[in-house]
C-alpha positions in Angstrom: -1.7 -10.6 -13.8 2.0 -10.4 -14.3 1.8 -6.6 -13.8 0.3 -7.1 -10.3 3.1 -9.2 -9.3 5.7 -6.6 -10.2 6.2 -4.9 -6.9 8.3 -2.1 -8.6 5.1 -0.7 -10.0 3.6 -0.1 -6.6 2.7 3.5 -5.8 2.2 5.6 -2.7 3.5 4.4 0.7 3.6 0.8 -0.7 6.4 1.8 -3.1 8.8 2.6 -0.4 7.7 0.2 2.3 10.4 -2.1 3.6 7.8 -5.0 3.6 6.7 -4.5 0.0 8.4 -7.6 -1.4 6.6 -9.8 1.4 3.4 -7.9 1.6 2.7 -5.8 -1.4 -0.6 -4.5 0.1 -4.0 -5.4 -0.8 -4.6 -4.6 -4.5 -8.4 -5.1 -4.3 -8.6 -2.4 -1.5 -6.4 -0.1 -3.4 -8.6 -0.3 -6.5 -11.7 0.0 -4.5 -10.7 3.1 -2.6 -8.4 4.8 -5.1 -9.4 3.3 -8.5 -5.8 2.3 -9.0 -4.6 -1.3 -8.7 -1.1 -0.2 -8.0 -2.0 2.5 -5.5 -1.2 2.3 -1.8 -3.2 -0.1 0.4 -5.6 2.3 2.3 -6.0 -0.2 5.2 -2.2 -0.7 5.8 -1.3 -0.4 9.4 2.2 0.5 8.4 1.3 3.5 6.3 2.2 6.7 8.2 -1.1 8.3 7.4 -2.9 5.6 9.4 -0.9 6.3 12.6 -1.8 8.9 15.1 0.4 10.1 17.8 -1.1 11.1 21.2 0.9 13.0 23.7 -0.1 12.6 27.3 
């Protein structure tokens, strides 16, 4: 469990997120979607892949 608390081991967008020390993402969702406990949280609203820009 100590490995899960080590935020320096995070991967993907979680590794460089300015909120990683407070949030850390959902490790269960990362494992479920990516098969990697330290992978990025696929449901994170701050990850750039989840934002779409529309021009009107």
